[in-house]
CHARMM internal coordinates of N, CA and C (Angstrom, degrees):
IC EDIT
DIST 1 N 1 CA 1.4394
DIST 1 CA 1 C 1.5396
ANGL 1 N 1 CA 1 C 108.80
DIST 1 C 2 N 1.3123
ANGL 1 CA 1 C 2 N 115.90
DIHE 1 N 1 CA 1 C 2 N 144.19
DIST 2 N 2 CA 1.4562
ANGL 1 C 2 N 2 CA 122.03
DIHE 1 CA 1 C 2 N 2 CA -179.31
DIST 2 CA 2 C 1.5508
ANGL 2 N 2 CA 2 C 107.90
DIHE 1 C 2 N 2 CA 2 C -112.91
DIST 2 C 3 N 1.3102
ANGL 2 CA 2 C 3 N 115.79
DIHE 2 N 2 CA 2 C 3 N 122.61
DIST 3 N 3 CA 1.4753
ANGL 2 C 3 N 3 CA 121.81
DIHE 2 CA 2 C 3 N 3 CA -179.19
DIST 3 CA 3 C 1.5282
ANGL 3 N 3 CA 3 C 110.31
DIHE 2 C 3 N 3 CA 3 C -102.27
DIST 3 C 4 N 1.3381
ANGL 3 CA 3 C 4 N 115.00
DIHE 3 N 3 CA 3 C 4 N 142.70
DIST 4 N 4 CA 1.4399
ANGL 3 C 4 N 4 CA 122.19
DIHE 3 CA 3 C 4 N 4 CA 178.64
DIST 4 CA 4 C 1.5227
ANGL 4 N 4 CA 4 C 108.69
DIHE 3 C 4 N 4 CA 4 C -134.10
DIST 4 C 5 N 1.3376
ANGL 4 CA 4 C 5 N 115.04
DIHE 4 N 4 CA 4 C 5 N 143.25
DIST 5 N 5 CA 1.4650
ANGL 4 C 5 N 5 CA 121.61
DIHE 4 CA 4 C 5 N 5 CA -179.32
DIST 5 CA 5 C 1.5142
ANGL 5 N 5 CA 5 C 108.72
DIHE 4 C 5 N 5 CA 5 C -101.06
DIST 5 C 6 N 1.3276
ANGL 5 CA 5 C 6 N 116.09
DIHE 5 N 5 CA 5 C 6 N 136.21
DIST 6 N 6 CA 1.4608
ANGL 5 C 6 N 6 CA 121.52
DIHE 5 CA 5 C 6 N 6 CA 174.27
DIST 6 CA 6 C 1.5241
ANGL 6 N 6 CA 6 C 107.34
DIHE 5 C 6 N 6 CA 6 C -72.38
DIST 6 C 7 N 1.3142
ANGL 6 CA 6 C 7 N 117.96
DIHE 6 N 6 CA 6 C 7 N 130.25
DIST 7 N 7 CA 1.4846
ANGL 6 C 7 N 7 CA 121.42
DIHE 6 CA 6 C 7 N 7 CA -177.20
DIST 7 CA 7 C 1.5091
ANGL 7 N 7 CA 7 C 112.26
DIHE 6 C 7 N 7 CA 7 C -90.01
DIST 7 C 8 N 1.3424
ANGL 7 CA 7 C 8 N 118.77
DIHE 7 N 7 CA 7 C 8 N -42.39
DIST 8 N 8 CA 1.4646
ANGL 7 C 8 N 8 CA 120.46
DIHE 7 CA 7 C 8 N 8 CA -172.38
DIST 8 CA 8 C 1.5270
ANGL 8 N 8 CA 8 C 116.35
DIHE 7 C 8 N 8 CA 8 C -119.02
DIST 8 C 9 N 1.3130
ANGL 8 CA 8 C 9 N 117.30
DIHE 8 N 8 CA 8 C 9 N -11.17
DIST 9 N 9 CA 1.4656
ANGL 8 C 9 N 9 CA 121.35
DIHE 8 CA 8 C 9 N 9 CA -179.54
DIST 9 CA 9 C 1.5108
ANGL 9 N 9 CA 9 C 108.28
DIHE 8 C 9 N 9 CA 9 C -160.57
DIST 9 C 10 N 1.3086
ANGL 9 CA 9 C 10 N 116.55
DIHE 9 N 9 CA 9 C 10 N 165.37
DIST 10 N 10 CA 1.4502
ANGL 9 C 10 N 10 CA 121.87
DIHE 9 CA 9 C 10 N 10 CA 178.21
DIST 10 CA 10 C 1.4973
ANGL 10 N 10 CA 10 C 113.39
DIHE 9 C 10 N 10 CA 10 C -89.25
DIST 10 C 11 N 1.3114
ANGL 10 CA 10 C 11 N 114.39
DIHE 10 N 10 CA 10 C 11 N -173.21
DIST 11 N 11 CA 1.4576
ANGL 10 C 11 N 11 CA 121.56
DIHE 10 CA 10 C 11 N 11 CA -179.15
DIST 11 CA 11 C 1.5204
ANGL 11 N 11 CA 11 C 111.67
DIHE 10 C 11 N 11 CA 11 C -70.22
DIST 11 C 12 N 1.3229
ANGL 11 CA 11 C 12 N 115.24
DIHE 11 N 11 CA 11 C 12 N 130.58
DIST 12 N 12 CA 1.4481
ANGL 11 C 12 N 12 CA 122.71
DIHE 11 CA 11 C 12 N 12 CA 173.15
DIST 12 CA 12 C 1.5393
ANGL 12 N 12 CA 12 C 107.75
DIHE 11 C 12 N 12 CA 12 C -164.21
DIST 12 C 13 N 1.3159
ANGL 12 CA 12 C 13 N 117.87
DIHE 12 N 12 CA 12 C 13 N 165.38
DIST 13 N 13 CA 1.4668
ANGL 12 C 13 N 13 CA 119.35
DIHE 12 CA 12 C 13 N 13 CA -176.83
DIST 13 CA 13 C 1.5271
ANGL 13 N 13 CA 13 C 112.79
DIHE 12 C 13 N 13 CA 13 C -52.59
DIST 13 C 14 N 1.2999
ANGL 13 CA 13 C 14 N 116.68
DIHE 13 N 13 CA 13 C 14 N 128.33
DIST 14 N 14 CA 1.4703
ANGL 13 C 14 N 14 CA 123.03
DIHE 13 CA 13 C 14 N 14 CA 178.31
DIST 14 CA 14 C 1.5214
ANGL 14 N 14 CA 14 C 115.45
DIHE 13 C 14 N 14 CA 14 C 80.65
DIST 14 C 15 N 1.3288
ANGL 14 CA 14 C 15 N 118.05
DIHE 14 N 14 CA 14 C 15 N 2.78
DIST 15 N 15 CA 1.4733
ANGL 14 C 15 N 15 CA 120.50
DIHE 14 CA 14 C 15 N 15 CA -177.46
DIST 15 CA 15 C 1.5354
ANGL 15 N 15 CA 15 C 113.15
DIHE 14 C 15 N 15 CA 15 C -100.21
DIST 15 C 16 N 1.3077
ANGL 15 CA 15 C 16 N 118.34
DIHE 15 N 15 CA 15 C 16 N 5.05
DIST 16 N 16 CA 1.4447
ANGL 15 C 16 N 16 CA 122.50
DIHE 15 CA 15 C 16 N 16 CA 175.58
DIST 16 CA 16 C 1.5362
ANGL 16 N 16 CA 16 C 108.18
DIHE 15 C 16 N 16 CA 16 C -152.20
DIST 16 C 17 N 1.3388
ANGL 16 CA 16 C 17 N 117.26
DIHE 16 N 16 CA 16 C 17 N 153.05
DIST 17 N 17 CA 1.4535
ANGL 16 C 17 N 17 CA 119.23
DIHE 16 CA 16 C 17 N 17 CA 178.73
DIST 17 CA 17 C 1.5282
ANGL 17 N 17 CA 17 C 111.07
DIHE 16 C 17 N 17 CA 17 C -60.46
DIST 17 C 18 N 1.2932
ANGL 17 CA 17 C 18 N 116.70
DIHE 17 N 17 CA 17 C 18 N 151.34
DIST 18 N 18 CA 1.4771
ANGL 17 C 18 N 18 CA 121.55
DIHE 17 CA 17 C 18 N 18 CA 177.86
DIST 18 CA 18 C 1.5299
ANGL 18 N 18 CA 18 C 110.46
DIHE 17 C 18 N 18 CA 18 C -67.53
DIST 18 C 19 N 1.3046
ANGL 18 CA 18 C 19 N 115.56
DIHE 18 N 18 CA 18 C 19 N 157.78
DIST 19 N 19 CA 1.4578
ANGL 18 C 19 N 19 CA 120.09
DIHE 18 CA 18 C 19 N 19 CA 174.36
DIST 19 CA 19 C 1.5190
ANGL 19 N 19 CA 19 C 115.55
DIHE 18 C 19 N 19 CA 19 C 94.32
DIST 19 C 20 N 1.3419
ANGL 19 CA 19 C 20 N 117.45
DIHE 19 N 19 CA 19 C 20 N 10.66
DIST 20 N 20 CA 1.4583
ANGL 19 C 20 N 20 CA 117.17
DIHE 19 CA 19 C 20 N 20 CA 178.67
DIST 20 CA 20 C 1.5361
ANGL 20 N 20 CA 20 C 110.60
DIHE 19 C 20 N 20 CA 20 C -66.16
DIST 20 C 21 N 1.3321
ANGL 20 CA 20 C 21 N 115.89
DIHE 20 N 20 CA 20 C 21 N 152.47
DIST 21 N 21 CA 1.4517
ANGL 20 C 21 N 21 CA 120.44
DIHE 20 CA 20 C 21 N 21 CA -176.97
DIST 21 CA 21 C 1.5132
ANGL 21 N 21 CA 21 C 114.38
DIHE 20 C 21 N 21 CA 21 C -110.94
DIST 21 C 22 N 1.3270
ANGL 21 CA 21 C 22 N 116.63
DIHE 21 N 21 CA 21 C 22 N -15.13
DIST 22 N 22 CA 1.4676
ANGL 21 C 22 N 22 CA 121.32
DIHE 21 CA 21 C 22 N 22 CA -179.63
DIST 22 CA 22 C 1.5339
ANGL 22 N 22 CA 22 C 108.49
DIHE 21 C 22 N 22 CA 22 C -161.88
DIST 22 C 23 N 1.2997
ANGL 22 CA 22 C 23 N 116.18
DIHE 22 N 22 CA 22 C 23 N 161.19
DIST 23 N 23 CA 1.4561
ANGL 22 C 23 N 23 CA 121.04
DIHE 22 CA 22 C 23 N 23 CA 171.62
DIST 23 CA 23 C 1.5220
ANGL 23 N 23 CA 23 C 109.19
DIHE 22 C 23 N 23 CA 23 C -153.12
DIST 23 C 24 N 1.3306
ANGL 23 CA 23 C 24 N 115.86
DIHE 23 N 23 CA 23 C 24 N 156.65
DIST 24 N 24 CA 1.4722
ANGL 23 C 24 N 24 CA 122.10
DIHE 23 CA 23 C 24 N 24 CA -179.46
DIST 24 CA 24 C 1.5143
ANGL 24 N 24 CA 24 C 107.03
DIHE 23 C 24 N 24 CA 24 C -140.40
DIST 24 C 25 N 1.3035
ANGL 24 CA 24 C 25 N 116.22
DIHE 24 N 24 CA 24 C 25 N 108.71
DIST 25 N 25 CA 1.4569
ANGL 24 C 25 N 25 CA 122.18
DIHE 24 CA 24 C 25 N 25 CA -178.61
DIST 25 CA 25 C 1.5366
ANGL 25 N 25 CA 25 C 112.25
DIHE 24 C 25 N 25 CA 25 C -78.40
DIST 25 C 26 N 1.3180
ANGL 25 CA 25 C 26 N 118.34
DIHE 25 N 25 CA 25 C 26 N -7.37
DIST 26 N 26 CA 1.4398
ANGL 25 C 26 N 26 CA 123.08
DIHE 25 CA 25 C 26 N 26 CA -178.41
DIST 26 CA 26 C 1.5250
ANGL 26 N 26 CA 26 C 114.33
DIHE 25 C 26 N 26 CA 26 C -92.50
DIST 26 C 27 N 1.3216
ANGL 26 CA 26 C 27 N 117.16
DIHE 26 N 26 CA 26 C 27 N -1.11
DIST 27 N 27 CA 1.4575
ANGL 26 C 27 N 27 CA 120.51
DIHE 26 CA 26 C 27 N 27 CA -179.38
DIST 27 CA 27 C 1.5106
ANGL 27 N 27 CA 27 C 109.87
DIHE 26 C 27 N 27 CA 27 C -111.39
DIST 27 C 28 N 1.3149
ANGL 27 CA 27 C 28 N 116.20
DIHE 27 N 27 CA 27 C 28 N 144.30
DIST 28 N 28 CA 1.4537
ANGL 27 C 28 N 28 CA 120.56
DIHE 27 CA 27 C 28 N 28 CA -179.41
DIST 28 CA 28 C 1.5212
ANGL 28 N 28 CA 28 C 111.59
DIHE 27 C 28 N 28 CA 28 C 69.09
DIST 28 C 29 N 1.3129
ANGL 28 CA 28 C 29 N 115.87
DIHE 28 N 28 CA 28 C 29 N -176.15
DIST 29 N 29 CA 1.4774
ANGL 28 C 29 N 29 CA 119.46
DIHE 28 CA 28 C 29 N 29 CA -179.86
DIST 29 CA 29 C 1.5184
ANGL 29 N 29 CA 29 C 112.46
DIHE 28 C 29 N 29 CA 29 C -73.61
DIST 29 C 30 N 1.3704
ANGL 29 CA 29 C 30 N 117.14
DIHE 29 N 29 CA 29 C 30 N -40.57
DIST 30 N 30 CA 1.4423
ANGL 29 C 30 N 30 CA 122.09
DIHE 29 CA 29 C 30 N 30 CA -176.41
DIST 30 CA 30 C 1.5333
ANGL 30 N 30 CA 30 C 113.50
DIHE 29 C 30 N 30 CA 30 C -117.12
DIST 30 C 31 N 1.3275
ANGL 30 CA 30 C 31 N 117.11
DIHE 30 N 30 CA 30 C 31 N 0.16
DIST 31 N 31 CA 1.4508
ANGL 30 C 31 N 31 CA 120.96
DIHE 30 CA 30 C 31 N 31 CA 179.22
DIST 31 CA 31 C 1.5346
ANGL 31 N 31 CA 31 C 112.43
DIHE 30 C 31 N 31 CA 31 C 107.26
DIST 31 C 32 N 1.3250
ANGL 31 CA 31 C 32 N 114.23
DIHE 31 N 31 CA 31 C 32 N 170.28
DIST 32 N 32 CA 1.4546
ANGL 31 C 32 N 32 CA 122.97
DIHE 31 CA 31 C 32 N 32 CA 179.83
DIST 32 CA 32 C 1.5240
ANGL 32 N 32 CA 32 C 109.28
DIHE 31 C 32 N 32 CA 32 C -122.07
DIST 32 C 33 N 1.3132
ANGL 32 CA 32 C 33 N 115.85
DIHE 32 N 32 CA 32 C 33 N 155.65
DIST 33 N 33 CA 1.4570
ANGL 32 C 33 N 33 CA 122.54
DIHE 32 CA 32 C 33 N 33 CA 176.75
DIST 33 CA 33 C 1.5276
ANGL 33 N 33 CA 33 C 108.01
DIHE 32 C 33 N 33 CA 33 C -135.74
DIST 33 C 34 N 1.3567
ANGL 33 CA 33 C 34 N 116.91
DIHE 33 N 33 CA 33 C 34 N 144.35
DIST 34 N 34 CA 1.4627
ANGL 33 C 34 N 34 CA 121.43
DIHE 33 CA 33 C 34 N 34 CA -175.20
DIST 34 CA 34 C 1.5331
ANGL 34 N 34 CA 34 C 111.47
DIHE 33 C 34 N 34 CA 34 C -120.84
DIST 34 C 35 N 1.3492
ANGL 34 CA 34 C 35 N 113.34
DIHE 34 N 34 CA 34 C 35 N 147.69
DIST 35 N 35 CA 1.4740
ANGL 34 C 35 N 35 CA 122.53
DIHE 34 CA 34 C 35 N 35 CA 178.41
DIST 35 CA 35 C 1.5125
ANGL 35 N 35 CA 35 C 109.73
DIHE 34 C 35 N 35 CA 35 C -132.31
DIST 35 C 36 N 1.3175
ANGL 35 CA 35 C 36 N 116.60
DIHE 35 N 35 CA 35 C 36 N 156.79
DIST 36 N 36 CA 1.4652
ANGL 35 C 36 N 36 CA 122.37
DIHE 35 CA 35 C 36 N 36 CA 174.99
DIST 36 CA 36 C 1.5283
ANGL 36 N 36 CA 36 C 112.02
DIHE 35 C 36 N 36 CA 36 C -79.80
DIST 36 C 37 N 1.3050
ANGL 36 CA 36 C 37 N 116.70
DIHE 36 N 36 CA 36 C 37 N -8.09
DIST 37 N 37 CA 1.4595
ANGL 36 C 37 N 37 CA 122.07
DIHE 36 CA 36 C 37 N 37 CA -179.13
DIST 37 CA 37 C 1.5284
ANGL 37 N 37 CA 37 C 108.89
DIHE 36 C 37 N 37 CA 37 C -133.05
DIST 37 C 38 N 1.2960
ANGL 37 CA 37 C 38 N 115.11
DIHE 37 N 37 CA 37 C 38 N 160.54
DIST 38 N 38 CA 1.4675
ANGL 37 C 38 N 38 CA 120.28
DIHE 37 CA 37 C 38 N 38 CA 175.36
DIST 38 CA 38 C 1.5264
ANGL 38 N 38 CA 38 C 108.54
DIHE 37 C 38 N 38 CA 38 C -77.74
DIST 38 C 39 N 1.3068
ANGL 38 CA 38 C 39 N 117.34
DIHE 38 N 38 CA 38 C 39 N 131.65
DIST 39 N 39 CA 1.4585
ANGL 38 C 39 N 39 CA 122.54
DIHE 38 CA 38 C 39 N 39 CA 179.52
DIST 39 CA 39 C 1.5501
ANGL 39 N 39 CA 39 C 108.35
DIHE 38 C 39 N 39 CA 39 C -74.07
DIST 39 C 40 N 1.3279
ANGL 39 CA 39 C 40 N 115.27
DIHE 39 N 39 CA 39 C 40 N 154.10
DIST 40 N 40 CA 1.4547
ANGL 39 C 40 N 40 CA 119.62
DIHE 39 CA 39 C 40 N 40 CA 178.05
DIST 40 CA 40 C 1.5319
ANGL 40 N 40 CA 40 C 108.35
DIHE 39 C 40 N 40 CA 40 C -77.55
DIST 40 C 41 N 1.3366
ANGL 40 CA 40 C 41 N 115.80
DIHE 40 N 40 CA 40 C 41 N 164.18
DIST 41 N 41 CA 1.4684
ANGL 40 C 41 N 41 CA 120.44
DIHE 40 CA 40 C 41 N 41 CA 176.03
DIST 41 CA 41 C 1.5376
ANGL 41 N 41 CA 41 C 110.65
DIHE 40 C 41 N 41 CA 41 C -60.32
DIST 41 C 42 N 1.3294
ANGL 41 CA 41 C 42 N 116.17
DIHE 41 N 41 CA 41 C 42 N -36.99
DIST 42 N 42 CA 1.4679
ANGL 41 C 42 N 42 CA 119.94
DIHE 41 CA 41 C 42 N 42 CA 178.66
DIST 42 CA 42 C 1.5251
ANGL 42 N 42 CA 42 C 110.91
DIHE 41 C 42 N 42 CA 42 C -63.63
DIST 42 C 43 N 1.3411
ANGL 42 CA 42 C 43 N 117.56
DIHE 42 N 42 CA 42 C 43 N -43.55
DIST 43 N 43 CA 1.4650
ANGL 42 C 43 N 43 CA 120.81
DIHE 42 CA 42 C 43 N 43 CA 179.95
DIST 43 CA 43 C 1.5382
ANGL 43 N 43 CA 43 C 110.72
DIHE 42 C 43 N 43 CA 43 C -63.06
DIST 43 C 44 N 1.3233
ANGL 43 CA 43 C 44 N 116.65
DIHE 43 N 43 CA 43 C 44 N -44.96
DIST 44 N 44 CA 1.4827
ANGL 43 C 44 N 44 CA 118.59
DIHE 43 CA 43 C 44 N 44 CA -179.38
DIST 44 CA 44 C 1.5191
ANGL 44 N 44 CA 44 C 110.72
DIHE 43 C 44 N 44 CA 44 C -64.59
DIST 44 C 45 N 1.3224
ANGL 44 CA 44 C 45 N 117.23
DIHE 44 N 44 CA 44 C 45 N -37.13
DIST 45 N 45 CA 1.4449
ANGL 44 C 45 N 45 CA 121.06
DIHE 44 CA 44 C 45 N 45 CA 178.89
DIST 45 CA 45 C 1.5380
ANGL 45 N 45 CA 45 C 111.31
DIHE 44 C 45 N 45 CA 45 C -71.74
DIST 45 C 46 N 1.3068
ANGL 45 CA 45 C 46 N 117.52
DIHE 45 N 45 CA 45 C 46 N -48.47
DIST 46 N 46 CA 1.4746
ANGL 45 C 46 N 46 CA 121.73
DIHE 45 CA 45 C 46 N 46 CA -178.18
DIST 46 CA 46 C 1.5187
ANGL 46 N 46 CA 46 C 112.04
DIHE 45 C 46 N 46 CA 46 C -60.91
DIST 46 C 47 N 1.3334
ANGL 46 CA 46 C 47 N 117.37
DIHE 46 N 46 CA 46 C 47 N -37.56
DIST 47 N 47 CA 1.4708
ANGL 46 C 47 N 47 CA 121.62
DIHE 46 CA 46 C 47 N 47 CA -175.98
DIST 47 CA 47 C 1.5380
ANGL 47 N 47 CA 47 C 112.20
DIHE 46 C 47 N 47 CA 47 C -100.71
DIST 47 C 48 N 1.3097
ANGL 47 CA 47 C 48 N 116.45
DIHE 47 N 47 CA 47 C 48 N 5.84
DIST 48 N 48 CA 1.4765
ANGL 47 C 48 N 48 CA 122.29
DIHE 47 CA 47 C 48 N 48 CA 178.05
DIST 48 CA 48 C 1.5374
ANGL 48 N 48 CA 48 C 111.38
DIHE 47 C 48 N 48 CA 48 C 52.97
DIST 48 C 49 N 1.3373
ANGL 48 CA 48 C 49 N 113.92
DIHE 48 N 48 CA 48 C 49 N 57.88
DIST 49 N 49 CA 1.4622
ANGL 48 C 49 N 49 CA 121.97
DIHE 48 CA 48 C 49 N 49 CA 178.04
DIST 49 CA 49 C 1.5265
ANGL 49 N 49 CA 49 C 109.32
DIHE 48 C 49 N 49 CA 49 C -115.93
DIST 49 C 50 N 1.3346
ANGL 49 CA 49 C 50 N 116.30
DIHE 49 N 49 CA 49 C 50 N 153.36
DIST 50 N 50 CA 1.4693
ANGL 49 C 50 N 50 CA 122.06
DIHE 49 CA 49 C 50 N 50 CA 176.71
DIST 50 CA 50 C 1.5062
ANGL 50 N 50 CA 50 C 107.17
DIHE 49 C 50 N 50 CA 50 C -127.22
DIST 50 C 51 N 1.3366
ANGL 50 CA 50 C 51 N 117.33
DIHE 50 N 50 CA 50 C 51 N 130.24
DIST 51 N 51 CA 1.4498
ANGL 50 C 51 N 51 CA 121.86
DIHE 50 CA 50 C 51 N 51 CA 178.51
DIST 51 CA 51 C 1.5243
ANGL 51 N 51 CA 51 C 110.01
DIHE 50 C 51 N 51 CA 51 C -63.82
DIST 51 C 52 N 1.3203
ANGL 51 CA 51 C 52 N 115.99
DIHE 51 N 51 CA 51 C 52 N 134.02
DIST 52 N 52 CA 1.4599
ANGL 51 C 52 N 52 CA 122.32
DIHE 51 CA 51 C 52 N 52 CA 178.30
DIST 52 CA 52 C 1.5245
ANGL 52 N 52 CA 52 C 108.69
DIHE 51 C 52 N 52 CA 52 C -89.78
DIST 52 C 53 N 1.3363
ANGL 52 CA 52 C 53 N 115.64
DIHE 52 N 52 CA 52 C 53 N 123.55
DIST 53 N 53 CA 1.4536
ANGL 52 C 53 N 53 CA 121.31
DIHE 52 CA 52 C 53 N 53 CA 177.43
DIST 53 CA 53 C 1.5166
ANGL 53 N 53 CA 53 C 107.57
DIHE 52 C 53 N 53 CA 53 C -102.81
DIST 53 C 54 N 1.3238
ANGL 53 CA 53 C 54 N 115.82
DIHE 53 N 53 CA 53 C 54 N 113.13
DIST 54 N 54 CA 1.4905
ANGL 53 C 54 N 54 CA 118.83
DIHE 53 CA 53 C 54 N 54 CA 179.43
DIST 54 CA 54 C 1.4948
ANGL 54 N 54 CA 54 C 110.29
DIHE 53 C 54 N 54 CA 54 C -110.93
END
COOR INIT
IC SEED 1 N 1 CA 1 C
IC BUILD
């Protein structure tokens, strides 16, 4: 699973790419969202997400 942190806002309709498989609002400033695939650089830029390195 690939986790991404919201940089400027939390999860809401249209604020993350479709197809997420999990999310955790208790991590990071605005929460994390998970995908079964790695997002493209364009997706992370367009939706203001940062890949979480654990």
